[in-house]
C-alpha positions, 0 to 999 in steps of 0.5 A: 477880371473880378473873382468868381461869384459865390466863392467864399474866402475862409474866415477865422473864428468859431461858428455859432454851434461851436460857441453854443457847445462851449457855453453849454459845457461851462454851464454843466461844469458850473452846475456840478461845482455849485453844490460842492462850493455851497457845502464847503461854505456852509461847513466853514460858517458852521465852524465859526458858529460853533466857535462863537457858541463855545465862547458864549458857553465859557462866558456863562460858566465863568460868570457862574464860577465868579458869582455862584449864579448863571447869567439870566436869559438874554434877548436874541442877538443881544449880549447879556450885560453879565457876560460882557466881561467874560467874552472877547472884546467886541464879541457880538451875538450874531454871525451873518444871518445867525443870532445867538441867545443865552438861555437859563431854564429851571425845571424840577430842581435842576438848572439847564443852561446854554447858548441857543442859535437861530438861523437858516435851517441848513446851517443850523443842521450842520452846527448841530451835527458838529456837537455831541452836547445834548440839544433841543433842535428845531428846523431853524434853532438849536439850544445846546444844553448843559446842566448843573 
């Protein structure tokens, strides 16, 4: 004798609806976590950039103490030759998508010097917030200004 027609035997596993529900929940959690993770990463990158800018500032002032003059303005992303001896070994004028520049400007008998950073607007904004130093800021750059 064969089994009854149309009878179903219980099957192990999850239904399509249950699986879809789990996928939606995981997607919602990921959507909530992503901005937080991005914010933490931007903060860490901003701290690294500030550390680099401080090293550049110190190198510029060290050169001035030694020679009586600030190093001349350099090119974006290029270590000025006069600053190489005052920076850590293998120091680079870039960090990920960010580029640095040493800037010297004279106006009305006063010299304005300092590092400039150019990069993504959200990172530049975060870097600018970390410093109380006088600055000139645009959407994708910030020049930290020191005077003599």
